[in-house]
Structure formats: structure tokens, C-alpha cells
C-alpha positions in Angstrom: 7.4 14.1 1.7 4.1 12.6 0.5 0.9 13.6 2.6 0.4 11.5 5.9 -2.9 10.4 6.8 -2.4 11.1 10.8 -5.2 13.6 10.9 -7.8 11.2 9.3 -10.7 12.1 11.5 -13.1 9.2 12.6 -15.9 8.9 10.2 -19.4 10.3 11.5 -21.8 7.5 12.2 -18.9 5.0 11.8 -20.2 1.5 13.1 -17.5 -0.9 14.2 -19.6 -3.8 13.1 -20.2 -2.9 9.8 -16.6 -2.0 9.5 -15.6 -5.6 10.6 -18.0 -7.4 8.6 -15.9 -6.1 5.5 -13.6 -8.9 6.6 -16.1 -11.7 5.6 -14.7 -12.3 2.3 -11.2 -13.2 3.9 -12.8 -15.0 6.7 -15.3 -17.0 4.6 -12.7 -19.7 3.3 -11.8 -20.7 7.1 -15.5 -20.0 8.7 -16.0 -23.6 9.4 -12.9 -23.9 11.7 -13.7 -20.4 13.3 -17.4 -21.6 14.1 -16.0 -24.8 15.0 -13.6 -23.0 17.7 -16.2 -20.7 18.9 -18.4 -23.7 19.7 -15.8 -25.4 21.4 -15.0 -22.2 23.4 -18.8 -22.1 24.3 -18.9 -25.8 25.5 -15.7 -25.3 27.4 -17.4 -22.2 29.3 -20.6 -24.0 29.6 -18.7 -26.8 31.5 -17.4 -24.3 33.7 -20.8 -23.2 34.7 -21.6 -26.9 35.9 -19.0 -26.7 38.5 -21.3 -24.5 40.9 -24.1 -27.1 40.3 -21.6 -29.6 41.5 -20.6 -27.8 44.4 -24.4 -27.2 45.4 -24.8 -30.9 45.1 -21.8 -31.5 47.2 -22.7 -29.0 50.0 -26.2 -29.9 50.1 -25.6 -33.7 49.7 -22.7 -35.5 50.7 -21.0 -32.9 52.8 -24.3 -32.1 54.9 -24.7 -35.8 55.2 -21.0 -36.7 56.0 -20.7 -39.1 53.1 -16.9 -39.6 52.3 -17.8 -41.5 49.1 -19.9 -39.0 47.8 -17.5 -36.1 48.9 -14.8 -38.1 46.6 -17.1 -38.7 43.8 -18.0 -34.9 43.7 -14.2 -33.8 43.7 -13.9 -36.2 40.8 -16.7 -34.8 38.8 -15.0 -31.3 39.7 -11.3 -32.5 38.3 -13.0 -34.2 35.2 -15.0 -30.7 34.4 -11.6 -28.6 34.8 -9.7 -30.9 32.7 -12.3 -31.1 30.1 -12.6 -27.0 30.1 -9.0 -26.8 29.8 -8.6 -29.4 27.0 -11.4 -27.7 25.1 -9.6 -24.5 25.5 -6.6 -25.6 24.0 -8.5 -27.4 21.2 -9.9 -23.7 20.3 -6.6 -22.4 20.1 -5.3 -25.1 17.8 -8.5 -24.7 15.4 -7.6 -20.9 14.6 -4.0 -20.8 14.9 -3.0 -22.0 11.5 -6.4 -20.8 9.4 -5.8 -17.0 10.9 -2.2 -17.0 10.1 -3.5 -18.0 6.5 -5.9 -15.0 6.6 -3.4 -12.5 7.6 -0.9 -13.9 4.9 -3.6 -13.6 2.2 -4.7 -10.0 3.3 -1.1 -8.9 3.2 -0.7 -10.5 -0.1 -3.7 -8.8 -1.3 -2.5 -5.4 -0.1 0.8 -5.7 -1.6 -0.7 -6.9 -5.1 -3.2 -3.8 -5.0 -0.3 -1.4 -4.0 1.6 -2.3 -7.3 -1.7 -1.7 -9.2 -2.4 1.8 -7.6 -1.5 4.9 -9.8 1.6 6.8 -9.1 -0.4 9.6 -8.1 -1.9 7.6 -5.3 1.7 7.1 -3.9 2.6 10.7 -4.3 -0.1 11.4 -1.9 0.7 8.8 1.0 3.8 8.2 3.1 5.4 4.9 2.9 5.4 4.7 6.6 1.6 4.7 6.4 1.3 2.0 3.9 3.8 0.0 5.7 2.1 0.2 9.1 -1.2 -1.0 7.3 0.4 -4.0 5.9 2.2 -5.0 9.3 0.9 -3.6 12.5 -2.7 -3.3 11.4 -3.0 -6.8 9.9 -1.4 -8.4 13.0 -4.2 -6.4 15.1 -6.9 -7.9 12.7 -5.3 -11.4 13.1 -5.5 -10.8 17.1 -9.0 -9.8 16.8 -10.1 -12.7 14.8 -8.1 -15.2 17.1 -9.5 -13.8 20.4 -11.9 -10.8 20.9 -14.1 -12.2 17.9 -14.7 -15.6 19.6 -14.9 -14.3 23.1 -17.5 -11.7 22.4 -19.9 -14.5 21.4 -18.5 -16.9 24.0 -18.7 -14.6 26.9 -22.1 -13.3 25.8 -23.5 -16.9 25.8 -21.9 -17.5 29.1 -23.3 -14.5 30.4 -26.8 -15.5 29.4 -26.5 -18.9 30.7 -25.1 -17.8 33.8 -27.7 -15.5 34.7 -30.4 -18.0 33.7 -28.7 -20.2 36.4 -28.5 -17.7 39.0 -32.3 -16.8 38.7 -33.1 -20.4 38.7 -31.2 -20.9 41.7 -32.6 -17.8 43.5 -34.5 -14.8 41.5 -33.8 -12.4 44.5 -30.2 -12.8 44.7 -30.2 -12.6 40.7 -31.9 -9.4 40.9 -29.4 -8.1 43.2 -26.5 -9.1 41.0 -28.1 -7.7 37.9 -28.4 -4.1 39.4 -25.4 -2.8 37.9 -26.4 -3.9 34.3 -27.4 -0.4 33.2 -24.5 1.6 34.2 -22.2 -0.8 33.0 -23.7 -0.9 29.4 -24.2 3.0 29.5 -20.3 3.2 30.4 -19.5 0.8 27.5 -21.3 2.7 25.0 -19.4 6.0 26.1 -16.2 4.0 25.9 -16.8 2.6 22.5 -16.9 6.1 21.0 -14.2 7.8 22.8 -11.8 4.8 22.6 -12.4 4.5 18.7 -11.1 7.9 18.2 -8.0 7.3 20.2 -7.3 4.1 18.6 -7.7 5.6 15.1 -5.2 8.6 16.2 -2.6 6.2 17.8 -2.5 4.0 14.8 -2.1 7.0 12.3 0.8 8.3 14.5 2.3 4.9 14.4 2.3 5.2 10.5 4.0 8.8 10.7 6.7 7.3 13.1 7.5 4.6 10.8 7.8 7.0 7.8 10.5 9.0 9.9 12.3 5.8 10.8 12.2 4.7 6.9 13.5 8.1 5.7 16.3 8.2 8.4 17.4 4.8 7.5 17.1 5.5 3.9 18.9 9.2 4.0 21.5 8.1 6.7 24.2 9.5 4.4 22.5 12.7 4.1 21.9 12.7 7.8 25.4 12.0 8.8 26.9 14.2 5.8 25.1 17.5 7.1 25.5 16.4 10.9 21.5 16.3 11.1 21.2 13.4 13.6 20.3 15.6 16.5 17.3 17.3 14.5 16.2 13.8 13.3 16.3 12.6 16.8 14.5 15.6 18.0 11.8 14.9 15.5 11.6 11.5 16.3 11.3 12.2 20.0 8.6 14.8 19.4 6.6 12.0 17.2 7.2 9.4 20.2 6.0 12.0 22.6 2.9 12.5 20.8 2.1 8.9 20.3 2.9 8.1 24.1 0.5 10.9 24.9 -2.2 9.1 22.7 -1.6 5.6 24.2 -1.7 7.0 27.7 -5.1 8.5 26.7 -6.3 5.1 25.8 -4.9 3.6 29.1 -7.0 6.2 30.8 -10.0 5.3 29.1 -9.3 1.5 29.6 -8.7 2.2 33.2 -11.9 4.1 33.6 -14.1 1.4 32.1 -12.5 -1.4 33.9 -13.0 0.5 37.3 -16.6 0.7 36.4 -17.3 -3.0 35.2 -15.0 -4.4 38.0 -16.3 -2.2 41.0 -20.2 -2.5 40.4 -20.4 -6.0 39.9 -18.0 -6.7 43.0 -20.5 -4.4 45.0 -23.2 -6.4 43.8 -21.8 -9.6 44.5 -20.9 -8.5 48.0 -24.4 -7.4 48.3 -26.1 -10.8 47.2 -23.4 -12.5 49.9 -25.0 -10.4 52.8 -28.5 -10.7 51.5 -27.8 -14.7 50.9 -26.2 -15.1 54.3 -29.2 -13.5 56.0 -31.7 -15.6 54.0 -29.6 -18.8 54.9 -29.6 -17.8 58.5 -33.5 -17.6 58.7 -33.8 -20.8 56.7 -35.3 -19.4 53.4 -32.1 -20.4 51.4 -29.8 -23.6 51.7 -26.1 -23.1 52.0 -25.6 -25.1 49.0 -27.6 -22.8 47.0 -25.9 -19.8 48.1 -22.6 -21.6 47.5 -23.7 -22.5 43.9 -25.1 -19.0 43.2 -22.0 -17.1 44.4 -19.9 -19.5 42.6 -21.7 -18.9 39.4 -21.4 -15.2 40.2 -17.7 -15.4 40.4 -17.4 -17.6 37.4 -18.9 -14.8 35.6 -16.3 -12.2 36.9 -14.1 -13.1 33.8 -16.7 -12.4 31.0 -17.6 -9.3 32.8 -14.2 -7.9 33.6 -13.2 -8.8 30.0 -15.6 -6.5 28.4 -13.2 -3.4 28.5 -10.2 -5.0 26.7 -12.5 -7.1 24.2 -14.1 -3.8 23.3 -10.8 -2.1 23.1 -9.4 -4.6 21.0 -12.6 -4.8 18.7 -12.3 -1.0 18.4 -8.6 -1.2 17.2 -9.5 -4.0 14.8 -12.4 -1.9 13.6 -9.8 1.0 13.0 -7.2 -1.6 11.6 -10.0 -2.5 9.1 -11.0 0.9 8.1 -7.3 1.6 7.5 -6.8 -1.4 5.4 -9.7 -0.7 3.3 -8.8 2.9 2.7 -5.8 1.7 0.6 -7.8 -1.5 -0.8 -10.9 0.8 -1.7 -8.6 3.0 -3.8 -9.1 2.7 -7.7 -6.2 0.9 -9.5 -5.0 1.7 -12.8 -7.2 1.1 -15.6 -5.7 -1.4 -17.7 -7.2 -0.7 -21.2 -10.2 1.4 -22.2 -11.7 2.5 -25.2 -10.3 5.6 -26.5 -11.4 7.8 -29.3 -10.7 6.3 -32.8 -9.6 8.3 -35.7 -11.9 8.8 -38.6 -10.8 6.2 -41.0 -12.0 8.1 -43.8 -9.6 10.9 -43.3 -6.2 11.2 -44.2 -3.9 12.3 -41.6 -2.9 15.8 -41.5 0.6 16.7 -42.5 2.7 17.2 -39.4 4.0 20.8 -39.1 6.9 19.7 -37.1 8.1 17.2 -40.0 9.9 20.3 -41.6 10.3 20.8 -45.3 10.5 18.0 -47.6 9.6 16.7 -50.9 6.1 17.5 -52.3 4.6 14.2 -51.5 5.4 14.5 -47.7 7.8 11.8 -47.3 11.1 12.5 -45.4 13.9 13.6 -47.4 15.3 10.7 -49.6 18.9 9.5 -48.8 21.8 9.4 -51.1 21.2 5.5 -51.2 17.7 5.6 -52.1 16.2 5.1 -48.6 14.4 7.5 -46.6 16.3 9.2 -43.5 13.6 7.5 -41.2 13.2 4.1 -43.0 10.3 3.3 -45.4 7.7 5.6 -46.2 5.2 6.1 -43.3 2.2 7.5 -45.1 -1.2 5.4 -44.6 -1.4 2.8 -47.1 -4.9 2.0 -49.0 -6.5 -1.0 -47.8 -8.6 -3.2 -50.4 -11.6 -1.5 -49.2 -10.4 1.9 -50.1 -9.8 2.9 -46.1 -6.3 4.1 -45.2 -4.3 1.2 -43.5 -1.6 2.6 -41.1 1.9 1.0 -41.1 2.6 -0.9 -37.6 5.4 1.1 -36.9 3.9 4.8 -36.8 6.2 6.1 -34.0 5.1 8.1 -30.8 2.8 11.0 -31.2 1.2 13.3 -28.5 -1.9 14.9 -29.9 -3.3 17.9 -27.9 -1.9 16.5 -24.6 -3.3 18.4 -21.6 -2.3 17.3 -18.1 -2.6 18.5 -14.4 -1.8 16.7 -11.4 -4.7 15.2 -9.8 -3.8 17.0 -6.6 -3.7 20.3 -8.0 -5.6 22.9 -6.6 -8.6 24.0 -8.4 -8.3 26.6 -11.2 -4.4 26.2 -10.9 -2.9 26.1 -14.9 -2.1 22.7 -16.1 1.8 21.4 -16.3 1.2 20.6 -20.2 -1.4 22.5 -22.1 -1.9 21.1 -25.6 1.3 19.3 -26.4 1.7 18.2 -30.0 4.6 16.3 -30.8 5.4 13.4 -33.2 8.4 11.1 -33.1 8.7 9.2 -36.1 9.7 5.6 -36.5 13.2 5.0 -35.6 13.9 8.5 -34.8 15.2 9.8 -31.5 13.9 13.1 -30.2 15.5 15.2 -27.6 13.2 16.9 -25.2 14.8 20.1 -23.9 13.3 23.0 -21.4 14.1 25.0 -18.3 14.0 23.3 -15.0 10.2 22.7 -14.0 9.0 22.8 -17.6 7.4 19.6 -17.2 9.7 17.2 -19.1 9.8 14.4 -16.5 5.9 14.7 -16.3 5.7 14.5 -20.4 8.1 11.2 -20.1 5.8 9.8 -17.4 2.7 9.9 -19.5 4.0 7.6 -22.2 4.2 4.4 -19.8 0.9 5.7 -18.2 2.5 6.6 -14.8 0.1 9.3 -15.0 -2.9 9.7 -17.2 -3.5 12.4 -19.6 -6.0 15.1 -18.8 -6.9 15.7 -22.2 -5.8 14.6 -25.5 -4.1 11.4 -26.4 -0.6 9.7 -26.9 -0.3 6.9 -29.7 2.2 4.1 -30.2 2.1 3.1 -33.9 -1.0 4.8 -34.2 -2.8 3.1 -31.5 -4.0 5.1 -28.4 -2.0 4.0 -25.4 -5.3 3.7 -23.3 -6.4 0.9 -25.5 -3.5 -1.0 -24.6 -3.0 -3.1 -21.5 -0.3 -1.8 -19.1 1.2 -5.2 -19.4 1.4 -4.9 -23.3 2.2 -1.1 -23.3 4.9 -1.5 -20.7 6.6 -4.4 -22.6 6.6 -2.1 -25.7 7.9 1.2 -23.8 11.3 1.0 -21.6 12.1 3.9 -19.3 15.2 5.1 -17.4 14.4 7.7 -14.7 16.6 10.6 -13.7 16.8 9.1 -10.4 18.2 5.5 -10.9 16.3 3.2 -8.5 17.6 -0.4 -7.6 16.5 -3.1 -5.7 18.1 -5.1 -2.7 18.8 -8.0 -5.2 21.9 -8.7 -7.5 23.2 -6.8 -10.3 21.7 -9.3 -12.7 18.2 -9.4 -11.3 18.1 -5.4 -11.5 19.2 -5.5 -15.0 17.1 -8.5 -16.2 14.0 -6.8 -14.6 13.5 -4.8 -17.9 13.8 -8.1 -20.2 11.4 -10.8 -20.9 11.4 -13.8 -18.6 13.2 -16.0 -20.7 16.3 -13.3 -21.0 19.3 -14.8 -20.0 23.3 -14.0 -19.8 23.7 -12.9 -23.3 21.2 -10.1 -23.0 22.6 -9.2 -19.7 25.9 -9.0 -21.0 24.9 -6.9 -24.0 23.0 -4.4 -21.9 26.0 -3.9 -19.6 28.1 -3.2 -22.4 25.8 -0.7 -24.1 25.5 1.0 -20.5 29.4 0.8 -20.1 28.6 -1.0 -16.8 31.1 -3.6 -17.3 32.3 -2.6 -13.7 29.6 -5.3 -12.6 32.0 -8.0 -13.6 34.5 -6.9 -11.2 32.4 -6.9 -8.2 33.2 -9.5 -5.5 30.5 -12.0 -7.0 30.4 -10.3 -10.5 26.8 -9.8 -11.6 25.6 -11.9 -8.8 26.6 -9.3 -6.3 24.1 -7.9 -4.1 23.7 -4.1 -4.6 21.9 -3.5 -1.0 19.1 -1.3 -0.4 18.4 1.3 -2.9 21.9 0.3 -4.5 23.7 2.8 -1.9 26.6 0.3 -2.1 27.4 1.8 -5.6 28.4 5.2 -7.1 25.7 7.4 -8.5 27.2 6.9 -12.1 27.2 3.0 -11.4 23.5 3.2 -10.3 22.7 5.1 -13.4 24.4 2.9 -15.6 22.7 0.0 -14.3 19.3 1.6 -14.6 20.3 2.5 -18.4 21.3 -1.1 -18.9 18.0 -2.1 -17.4 16.1 0.1 -20.0 18.0 -1.4 -23.0 18.1 -5.0 -22.1 14.7 -5.9 -23.5 15.4 -4.3 -27.0 12.0 -1.9 -26.7 10.6 -0.5 -29.7 10.1 2.6 -27.8 12.7 4.0 -25.3 11.9 7.0 -22.8 15.1 8.2 -21.2 15.0 11.1 -18.4 18.3 12.5 -18.3 20.1 9.0 -18.4 23.6 10.4 -18.3 23.4 13.3 -15.8 25.6 11.2 -13.0 28.5 10.2 -15.5 31.9 11.8 -16.1 32.8 13.1 -19.3 34.8 10.1 -20.3 32.1 7.5 -19.4 29.6 9.6 -20.8 31.4 9.7 -24.2 31.5 5.7 -24.1 27.9 5.3 -23.1 26.8 7.8 -26.1 28.9 5.9 -28.5 27.3 2.5 -27.5 23.8 4.1 -27.0 23.8 5.2 -30.7 23.6 1.7 -31.8 20.7 1.0 -29.5 18.9 4.4 -30.7 19.4 3.4 -34.5 17.0 0.4 -33.8 14.3 2.2 -31.5 12.0 5.1 -31.5 13.3 7.2 -28.2 12.4 10.3 -26.2 15.3 11.6 -24.4 15.3 14.4 -21.9 18.4 16.3 -22.2 20.1 19.0 -20.3 23.6 19.1 -22.1 24.5 19.4 -25.5 26.4 16.3 -25.6 23.1 14.5 -24.9 21.1 16.5 -27.3 23.5 15.5 -30.0 22.6 12.0 -29.5 18.9 12.7 -31.1 18.0 13.2 -34.6 15.9 16.2 -33.7 15.1 18.4 -30.7 11.9 19.7 -29.2 11.8 22.7 -26.8 9.2 22.4 -23.9 8.2 25.9 -22.8 5.2 26.9 -20.8 3.3 23.6 -21.1 3.7 23.6 -25.0 6.2 22.5 -27.4 7.7 25.7 -28.6 9.9 24.6 -31.5 11.3 21.5 -33.1 14.3 21.1 -35.3 17.8 20.0 -35.2 20.2 21.2 -32.6 21.9 23.6 -35.1 18.8 24.9 -36.4 17.5 25.6 -33.1 20.7 27.3 -32.0 20.3 29.5 -35.1 16.5 30.3 -34.8 15.5 30.1 -31.3 16.8 32.3 -28.4 15.5 30.4 -25.7 17.1 27.1 -26.8 20.4 28.9 -27.3 20.2 30.3 -23.6 19.3 27.0 -22.4 22.3 25.1 -24.2 24.6 28.0 -23.1 23.5 27.7 -19.5 22.1 31.3 -19.6 20.4 32.1 -16.3 17.7 34.0 -18.2 16.0 30.7 -19.4 13.2 31.0 -17.0 12.0 28.0 -15.0 8.5 27.2 -14.7 6.3 25.9 -11.8 5.9 22.3 -12.8 6.9 19.2 -11.6 
């Protein structure tokens, strides 16, 4: 299973504010709506602080003077202020709902696009559940943060400042009494923020691990049931769930601790202010209306103070979600096209030692009909200026290719070391080697699923690193050993390998080549949905559809990784017969394990110890190479090498 990220530690010196500021490019297009919503919320909150002033006027005025009309007028003022506050908060919610849903959708789309551009090596290291949780749970947390904590951290801050000013203006002595707990509350918040950040990160990573287990259990349900491993899978799930539960309880304890402090201390301060104020009213130093207004203002500030705990908690979770989101977004995508070393135009190409004996002029042996076995003469032509000009169809060539996986331990031997191989235009080459010799790795280098560590690969004389990936993958079609189908129709899966304007004719031709005519007998024909991973089909049917997808676009270069391994003998023979016609018009590299597949190719290359050990026809290698003969005979002495 790919490496998970659940143990990623919190970065030292991490700043939640700096982390959250990275969201600005996504928020900027809707900033006016967000600023407007914050302004509306501030006005609504400040309107609530006017209510204590109205109460003071009521107590010291109409109530003290027994003025019923004044009381009714004061009640009307209070009603209007309450109604206005409610309407303003409703307006705030309306202002942020649609734009923030759009921000979440854009961030999710950006993450998905970026995942498609990341190299295969990245996906090898990351568990799919971790990536899935970043595109779902983490983005939901960010939307909630932008909708509520971001606004109310500002609103509550302004409300507290305005409220404190009002209280000090009413009576500075009582104001100092109420402000007494401010220092311990601030210290508690600082300590809480650091501890909660670590717990929030751990919990979100554990959610990713849990998602991975669920996904793997669902995709591998046939294996789980077939081997009766549902209890062990359930045990693994319970263990992860129990671990996540423990982390969530730790978060709850931290939140309870800060709430205990920020609720208790201000309540004690308000109680003390009530006692002091009552004594001063009794002594005639303070009016009853002022005491009522002061206490009403203090009580109105309870929500801004009490909310500090969970606003900080949500902000820390949002900062962690932002950090996790940008861990993926900061990963370097595949380079599109780059400058690769150019061949010296003044040099004639060296003779290919793998070409074998031929006429003195170096051309492939002539056929009886006068044509070359591999088509026209492929030697470099001479330009008008005297420099050589290579034909456009120069075939597929590996030149000193060396490859080590990016996550391989330092000093470990490379999987491929100095591979030199030339597949001539129109030629099909079978690649044979022991299990683990690096055959699949070599084929993955052609469409640049991995980048060569050293050396180069050329198509028609052009280094593949100088081609855009779009152009490269339009020239090269691949069929992998493990056929992957998507939750779509048969037609959609096959036509994935064709140009956008491909139609029914191309689809039917590809199905015929791959002997996948069973598709027409499905309930809705080629419009039948194959289900997730194509598991509603047999292994051989999936492999034939994958082969049809590879050949549907009539590619100039074809890379097939053991494309017939899941087929029965009769179907294999039929597919081989049809595939010969396709291979006649393309340049192909075919990973093969069985003699029947090897016989599809014009020549065979033996990969051993990361190098091409021999090249020749099947019969030549059987006679001259003991390792190849052992492989074709299924001899156990053909030693596997540690590679991927």
C-alpha cells in the first residue's frame, strides 16, 4: 500500500495566520462579498450593543419617572434593534453562502487537475484515502472556516473592543473589574492553540488513513470475501477508528479546558462587578440605569468571549486543512517539455550493434520483392546544406537509459542501468526477462510515467523530453498488465484511447482487433456500464477492452505490457491473429512471458540485471542464449532480480 501521511508532524514555528493567508488567491475573486458580509455582521453586533444604552435610558428615564409613553417608546426601540440585528445576520449568511460554495468548488477542481498532472512517483508514495480526504473533508473545513470563524473572529474582536469602551465609559471602576481575567484568558488561548493544532493535524491524517482502509476494503471485497478475511479487515478498521476516537477525545478535552477557563473567569468577573456595582448604587455613587446598562453590555459580550474557544479550534483545523491541501498543491507536476541534449548534426549515427548482420551499406536485408524487411532505408539523408536529415519515422530508441525510483534508498543499485535498444520503424520488439527484471519499468519510461535518471529515449529521433506530454501520449499508446477500467460505458472506456472525433467505426474496429465482440452482447451493447474498476467483467474481458483502448487510436508507437496474460488459449490465438495486422503498421514494444506472445514480434530483447543482454529472433536466442532458453522453458533457474 502506498505510504500514508498520518505521522506528518506539525512543522516547527508554524503560523496559522501565514498558513491561512495562502487561501487568498482563491478568496480574492469574492472578497467584496466577504468584506461586505463582515461589515454587515459588525453593524449587527454593534446594534446589539446599543440595546444596553436604551435600557439605561429606560431605567433612568421613563421607568424612574413612571412615564408609560416613554416605556412604550423604549420597548419599540428595543424591538426594532433586535429585528434589525436578526435581519443583518441573515443578510450576512446570504452574502457568503453562494461565493464560498464557489470557492470550495474551485479549490476542489484545482486539486483534481493538479492530481492528474502529478507524476506517477507521487501517487506511488501517497495513499488514495489521504488524497480523497484532502478533496472532501479538508475542503469542507475550509468552507466552514471562511463562512463563520473568519468573519466572527473579526466581528467578535470589534464587538469586544466597542463593548469594553462602552463599559469603561459607563464606569471605569467596574470596567477594570470585568477586564481582570483578560490576561489569564489570553495565556490560556496561546497554550490551547499550540496543543490543539497538533491534535487537529493528527486527527485529519487519521481520517485519511481510515478512508484508505474503507476504499481498499470496498475495491477488494472479492478478495476479502474469497479468503474469509472480513473479520481481520473489521479488526483493522476498529483499531483505526479507536485511534481516531482517542484523538478526537483529546481534542474535546482541550476544548473543554479552554471553555472552562474562558467561561468561568469572565462569569466570576461579572459577578464581582455586580456586587461592587450594587454597593455603589446603594451608596449613591452610581445610578441604577448605569449598572443595568453596564451589566447588559457585559452579558452581551459573553458570546464573543465564550466563542473564542471553538473559533480558535475551527481556525486551527482550517489551518491544518490548508496545510494538507497545499502539501499536494505544492508538489511539482510533471514537466511538459524540456530541452534535451541534441545530437551533433555533424556526426553520422553509429551502427546499431543490435541490428545484426546485413549488407555492407548497413541497410536491413532486402526482401525478395526488392523492399526492405522494415520498410524504406532508414539511414540519415543529406540536407542541401550538407548536414544529415533523419527520416521522420526513426523508430523507438533507448540510449544509455538508467533509472532508479525516486524513493529508492540512497546507494541502492538502479533498476535499469545502461539500457541500449533500438526498435526500428514498423518493427515489433518483444521484451523478455525474469520476474522483477524491470520490464514494466522500462515500458513505463516511454510515455514518461517515470523520468529516466540518465540517458535518453527517442521517438523518430526526437528526445521524448522535448515533446509535450499531450503530443507524446498521442503518439504512444499503452496497454498495462493490470487492465484498469472506469465506471463508464464500454464505448467510453475504449474511446479513451482515441482522438475526440473518433466514432463507431473506430470503436468496432478496435473491439474486433482485441476480440472483444462480447461487448455487443452485453445488456445495452457498448453503452453498458462496466461498473467500478470493471469488476462486472471477467479478467480476460477487461484485458481485451484495455487492448482495444490501446489500438483504437491507430498509434504510431504501441507499448504492450503482457497484454494477453488473462486470455484462454483459443481467445489468445484469435487476438494474436488480429493483432498481427495492427503490429504491421506500428512500432511496438511488447513485454512477453510466453512463447506464443514472443512469436508476435519481429525480434526479441532479453533484459537481465538491468541491461539488454541479447537481441535477436526467437529462434536465434533459443539456440545461442541459455538464460533465454530457460525463460521460455519456464526453468526455475532463471533468477529474478529485485526491481519493480
